[in-house]
C-alpha atoms as one frame of an Amber mdcrd trajectory, in Angstrom:
protein
 -21.275  -9.014   6.410 -20.942 -12.526   4.991 -20.002 -15.031   7.690 -18.962
 -18.588   6.781 -19.524 -21.212   9.476 -17.532 -24.455   9.505 -18.819 -27.427
  11.488 -17.724 -30.999  12.107 -21.283 -32.176  11.493 -24.211 -30.974   9.428
 -26.281 -28.430  11.344 -29.438 -30.517  10.878 -27.883 -33.453  12.739 -28.409
 -34.053  16.460 -26.155 -32.199  18.909 -25.770 -29.066  21.020 -23.217 -27.369
  18.745 -25.506 -27.937  15.762 -28.488 -26.438  17.587 -26.367 -23.431  18.482
 -25.199 -22.938  14.907 -28.763 -23.095  13.582 -29.819 -20.401  16.016 -26.801
 -18.236  15.300 -27.494 -18.419  11.590 -31.151 -17.428  11.983 -30.429 -14.449
  14.218 -27.506 -13.243  12.114 -29.761 -13.320   9.060 -32.476 -11.549  11.038
 -29.907  -8.801  11.720 -29.226  -8.447   7.981 -26.091 -10.571   7.586 -25.444
 -13.455   5.176 -24.437 -16.873   6.502 -22.971 -19.872   4.680 -22.696 -23.153
   6.570 -19.957 -25.579   5.450 -20.130 -29.100   6.894 -20.033 -32.760   5.820
 -23.062 -33.993   3.922 -25.388 -36.017   6.137 -26.432 -39.511   5.077 -29.198
 -41.894   6.124 -32.876 -41.095   6.718 -32.207 -37.759   8.424 -29.888 -36.718
   5.622 -32.527 -37.472   3.007 -35.061 -35.460   5.001 -32.978 -32.261   5.002
 -34.693 -29.628   2.872 -32.622 -27.919   0.163 -31.082 -24.711   1.473 -28.933
 -22.265  -0.451 -26.964 -21.465   2.708 -25.633 -25.028   3.000 -22.400 -26.120
   1.362 -22.500 -29.871   1.984 -19.030 -31.347   1.562 -18.530 -34.830   0.095
 -18.390 -37.152   3.088 -18.500 -40.693   4.423 -20.841 -41.798   7.246 -19.059
 -42.768  10.470 -21.902 -43.986  12.719 -24.252 -46.962  12.300 -27.288 -44.710
  11.838 -25.345 -42.772   9.135 -26.283 -39.444  10.741 -22.710 -38.343  11.485
 -20.139 -37.998   8.728 -16.488 -37.241   8.066 -14.946 -35.155   5.307 -11.215
 -35.664   4.887  -9.271 -32.358   5.008  -6.898 -32.216   2.092  -6.220 -30.913
  -1.366  -9.250 -32.585  -2.979 -11.635 -31.071  -0.427  -9.928 -27.676  -0.766
 -10.514 -27.628  -4.525 -14.138 -28.797  -4.196 -14.881 -26.172  -1.540 -13.270
 -23.299  -3.437 -15.320 -24.173  -6.501 -18.540 -24.275  -4.458 -17.798 -20.967
  -2.733 -17.414 -19.138  -6.052 -21.214 -19.202  -6.240 -21.516 -17.414  -2.884
 -21.126 -13.677  -2.076 -17.669 -12.340  -1.139 -16.621 -13.574   2.292 -15.902
 -11.189   5.166 -15.084 -13.543   8.031 -14.748 -17.272   8.751 -16.247 -18.622
  11.968 -14.909 -22.094  12.770 -17.278 -23.901  15.142 -15.627 -27.277  14.759
 -12.942 -29.081  16.728 -11.811 -31.786  14.311 -11.922 -32.215  10.510 -14.301
 -29.270  10.101 -11.783 -27.067  11.903  -8.946 -28.205   9.664 -11.006 -27.558
   6.529 -12.127 -24.146   7.784  -8.652 -22.964   8.741  -7.195 -24.190   5.455
  -9.904 -22.270   3.578  -9.300 -19.059   5.543  -5.536 -19.229   5.135  -5.742
 -19.840   1.368  -7.856 -16.738   0.884  -6.553 -14.488   3.653  -9.842 -14.312
   5.569  -9.875 -13.502   9.296 -10.963 -16.334  11.590 -12.988 -16.566  14.778
 -12.654 -19.968  16.461 -15.331 -21.148  18.892 -14.076 -24.037  21.010 -17.053
 -26.229  21.893 -15.212 -29.340  23.014 -13.143 -30.329  26.050 -11.144 -32.674
  23.822  -9.178 -34.522  26.498 -12.176 -35.340  28.705 -14.370 -36.347  25.774
 -11.820 -38.719  24.299 -11.022 -40.244  27.683 -14.716 -40.907  28.276 -15.474
 -42.409  24.878 -12.393 -44.328  23.681 -10.532 -47.344  25.146  -7.025 -45.939
  24.530  -7.324 -42.154  24.960  -3.575 -41.496  25.039  -3.087 -43.167  21.678
  -6.106 -41.393  20.205  -4.788 -38.008  21.331  -1.363 -38.715  19.830  -2.957
 -39.630  16.504  -5.263 -36.608  16.623  -2.386 -34.226  17.315  -0.339 -35.757
  14.493  -3.298 -35.403  12.126  -3.706 -31.756  13.118  -0.019 -30.961  12.568
  -0.169 -32.581   9.160  -3.408 -30.844   8.134  -2.215 -27.392   9.260   1.495
 -27.804   8.502   1.595 -25.159   5.780   0.913 -22.359   8.269   3.456 -23.002
  10.997   4.844 -19.559  10.246   2.010 -18.036  12.284   3.602 -19.459  15.418
   6.545 -17.720  17.032   9.065 -20.517  17.442   6.906 -23.001  15.513   3.596
 -24.740  16.120   3.266 -25.897  19.747   4.467 -29.431  20.327   2.801 -31.880
  22.633   0.127 -34.498  22.212  -2.474 -33.771  24.908  -5.833 -32.098  24.464
  -4.559 -28.644  25.378  -1.752 -28.762  22.781  -4.355 -29.732  20.211  -6.614
 -26.780  21.070  -3.579 -24.475  21.218  -2.856 -25.099  17.533  -6.446 -24.286
  16.557  -6.266 -21.050  18.527  -2.950 -20.221  16.891  -4.631 -20.130  13.489
  -7.335 -17.742  14.756  -7.752 -13.994  15.138 -10.168 -14.407  18.073 -11.189
 -17.347  20.249 -14.554 -17.714  21.977 -15.946 -20.233  24.447 -19.527 -20.897
  25.569 -18.864 -20.509  29.307 -16.678 -18.574  31.700 -15.342 -21.727  33.346
 -14.167 -23.185  30.022 -12.725 -19.855  28.876 -10.672 -19.437  32.053  -9.448
 -23.014  31.794  -8.361 -22.423  28.182  -6.451 -19.317  29.229  -4.851 -21.095
  32.188  -3.539 -23.843  29.871  -2.101 -21.332  27.416  -4.546 -22.080  24.604
  -5.073 -18.351  23.998  -4.212 -15.223  26.010  -7.797 -13.951  25.679 -10.953
 -16.012  25.254 -14.275 -14.208  24.797 -17.177 -15.749  26.719 -20.327 -16.013
  24.623 -22.957 -18.440  25.841 -24.876 -20.577  23.409 -28.399 -19.162  23.525
 -32.050 -20.067  23.384 -34.388 -19.009  20.579 -36.164 -15.802  21.684 -39.351
 -16.768  19.863 -39.460 -20.323  21.182 -38.672 -19.065  24.677 -41.591 -16.668
  24.516 -43.954 -19.369  23.313 -42.731 -21.838  25.922 -43.149 -19.297  28.711
 -46.753 -18.799  27.623 -47.444 -22.456  28.394 -48.525 -23.474  31.865 -45.536
 -24.390  34.013 -45.426 -27.630  35.934 -46.774 -31.109  35.518 -50.257 -31.833
  34.218 -50.208 -35.284  35.813 -52.029 -36.310  38.988 -50.454 -34.914  42.163
 -49.922 -38.428  43.527 -47.770 -39.364  40.493 -44.796 -37.549  41.993 -42.583
 -34.760  40.659 -41.427 -34.855  37.047 -37.645 -35.049  36.611 -36.217 -34.706
  33.091 -32.805 -35.964  31.965 -31.898 -34.760  28.466 -28.847 -35.414  26.323
 -26.802 -37.833  24.270 -26.806 -41.346  25.700 -23.047 -41.870  25.898 -20.679
 -42.576  28.803 -19.517 -39.015  29.446 -23.120 -37.926  30.058 -23.437 -40.477
  32.930 -26.941 -41.702  32.143 -26.371 -45.159  33.613 -25.109 -43.840  36.981
 -28.144 -41.550  37.041 -30.533 -44.461  36.573 -28.730 -46.421  39.269 -29.104
 -43.412  41.576 -32.821 -43.203  40.782 -33.248 -46.832  41.846 -31.044 -46.470
  44.936 -32.792 -43.285  46.065 -36.225 -44.907  46.252 -37.845 -41.661  45.092
 -41.495 -41.611  44.084 -41.258 -39.578  40.906 -41.701 -39.638  37.168 -38.398
 -39.674  35.305 -38.383 -38.777  31.615 -35.231 -39.465  29.594 -34.940 -37.449
  26.369 -32.352 -38.126  23.678 -30.705 -40.995  21.886 -27.358 -42.682  21.570
 -25.395 -45.856  21.961 -26.309 -46.500  25.598 -30.080 -46.510  25.186 -30.473
 -50.286  25.165 -28.124 -50.650  28.128 -30.154 -48.016  29.972 -33.438 -49.777
  29.248 -31.994 -53.107  30.412 -30.683 -51.464  33.597 -34.106 -50.051  34.461
 -35.759 -53.413  33.790 -33.266 -55.103  36.111 -33.295 -52.550  38.943 -37.070
 -51.926  38.927 -36.931 -48.465  40.570 -39.859 -47.092  42.536 -39.894 -44.136
  40.172 -41.462 -44.592  36.759 -38.856 -44.172  33.999 -39.899 -43.310  30.438
 -37.491 -43.197  27.493 -39.038 -40.534  25.255 -36.344 -40.588  22.542 -35.161
 -37.649  20.523 -37.533 -34.742  20.172 -37.699 -31.589  18.112 -36.071 -28.586
  19.745 -39.374 -26.908  20.547 -40.773 -30.133  22.027 -37.681 -30.597  24.208
 -38.065 -27.091  25.590 -41.741 -27.780  26.288 -40.754 -30.827  28.351 -38.217
 -28.741  30.280 -40.914 -26.166  30.943 -43.282 -28.865  32.223 -40.667 -30.480
  34.466 -40.286 -29.863  38.171 -36.515 -30.220  37.756 -33.901 -30.981  35.130
 -31.169 -33.451  36.067 -27.642 -32.751  34.763 -25.195 -35.582  35.496 -22.060
 -35.167  33.359 -18.923 -34.047  35.199 -15.963 -32.184  33.703 -17.035 -32.790
  30.111 -19.401 -29.921  29.321 -17.924 -26.694  28.028 -21.209 -25.000  28.823
 -23.906 -27.513  29.643 -26.848 -26.131  27.672 -29.749 -27.888  29.382 -29.517
 -26.276  32.858 -29.471 -22.841  31.228 -32.388 -23.699  28.955 -34.259 -24.983
  32.001 -33.472 -21.860  34.033 -34.621 -19.610  31.190 -37.916 -21.501  31.284
 -38.238 -21.197  35.054 -37.226 -24.776  35.887 -34.540 -25.492  38.515 -31.889
 -28.189  38.079 -30.113 -30.950  39.937 -26.426 -30.311  39.112 -23.492 -32.740
  39.306 -20.783 -30.530  37.795 -19.525 -27.747  40.120 -18.317 -25.695  37.142
 -21.845 -25.579  35.729 -23.254 -24.832  39.185 -20.941 -21.820  39.511 -21.839
 -20.604  36.025 -25.568 -20.937  36.734 -25.209 -19.068  40.014 -28.453 -20.065
  41.779 -31.511 -22.197  41.187 -30.230 -25.735  41.669 -29.714 -28.624  44.053
 -25.992 -29.439  44.131 -24.679 -33.004  44.145 -21.913 -33.426  46.716 -20.148
 -30.128  47.301 -21.760 -28.593  44.224 -20.708 -24.998  43.603 -18.597 -25.078
  46.779 -16.523 -28.040  45.550 -13.090 -27.560  44.054 -13.340 -27.529  40.211
 -11.434 -30.794  39.959 -13.011 -32.466  42.989 -16.697 -33.121  42.255 -18.496
 -36.081  43.840 -19.225 -38.661  41.118 -20.650 -41.270  43.490 -24.060 -42.809
  42.928 -24.837 -42.371  46.626 -24.263 -38.599  46.440 -26.534 -38.302  43.416
 -29.193 -40.499  45.055 -29.083 -38.322  48.181 -29.590 -35.143  46.153 -32.438
 -36.711  44.174 -34.194 -37.571  47.446 -33.706 -34.032  48.753 -34.983 -32.419
  45.565 -38.076 -34.629  45.370 -38.795 -33.991  49.042 -38.445 -30.210  48.550
 -40.646 -30.216  45.452 -43.307 -32.309  47.155 -43.301 -29.996  50.183 -43.663
 -26.875  48.015 -40.205 -25.520  48.775 -38.449 -26.151  45.446 -35.520 -23.830
  44.785 -36.477 -21.058  42.331 -34.673 -20.900  38.986 -32.205 -18.032  38.536
 -34.268 -15.236  36.889 -31.167 -13.468  35.524 -30.420 -16.347  33.152 -33.490
 -15.675  31.000 -32.300 -12.364  29.552 -28.615 -13.306  29.365 -29.465 -16.500
  27.508 -31.648 -15.082  24.712 -30.094 -15.737  21.308 -30.587 -12.122  20.217
 -28.204 -10.968  22.966 -25.717 -13.754  22.174 -25.711 -12.840  18.476 -25.135
  -9.183  19.285 -22.129 -10.178  21.429 -20.690 -12.313  18.627 -21.153  -9.532
  16.064 -19.034  -7.332  18.336 -16.258  -9.953  18.160 -16.558 -10.076  14.364
 -16.324  -6.273  14.164 -13.269  -6.204  16.421 -11.513  -8.808  14.288 -12.352
  -7.000  11.050 -10.993  -3.757  12.474  -7.726  -5.634  13.102
């Protein structure tokens, strides 16, 4: 079949959804399918470095971040015409897979509706939590976002019994995207159940984002554990986007407050990097803290494999939380702040606060709780009693199995 992906950002840009889409494309093509990826053109140095690829339909766009890596394409008549012209050069389309939450979703749903293609919508984003964590006036932003969505998708209100859902919170916004779709998927059971509970869709298929089978095999062939001197302390890795919802700064404060003797490696980039570096310089923790920057996917997995533990600190934001699952697949346990992720992972972690036993909406975000768990984990690792990673995750997390599950959703939708 020919599957057309729609994304908010180019798949070669930095981000978990983009990594997932790259993997999905490769394994769908390996299974004999054709994939087209529609997303805004990327600008800046990374955009210029992207190799030409016949599978990419790069929409005209404008950069929206200082580094020009992230872009926006305005959904409207002009984009519709440009996209339809570009798609005439591609094979006949069987199904549209929208893996975007904002302008990419609007463009994808408009495209599918114009041509009568069935749509699978993957919801990657907990919109309300993300906006609250990253904007100064989240209520206003959500009102504007909902108004933009109603305007962009206005032509297809007939799909809703009684009209498109009203409301201006994050759930109303996601409800309208689901309304345009023939199937809805989510990357975790906890997010899927929450979507169903808020009436976003009556059924949400759970399909984890996966890990590259080949890279996993190569990484597992490498020696596990630190190659540093034993007296250097355990290696803890924090990996992700350096933005408020990921809680990097509270993590670094907890490292200093805990007094742990460890090596802390911070992977990733983002707007809070300088603030994080200044915080470490001011607090002078006993642990050594290294900011390793962004790394290639395979290099990031190698660092997870070498670590004694991954540290996951975001709470309530992640719709899956890729890194603890990547770590578990590689045999590395995690320190988990979010009880939803702890429950999804099952075993193989040190829980912050109540952890998996906490109520979903009552995690412990305190720096003291995180510091206490860091001390316990480092003590356990040093004493040779580290918790073992959950072995069941490895097979469930392979991209080949995730692609097979998604193909079943496609087939169900095409059967009607």
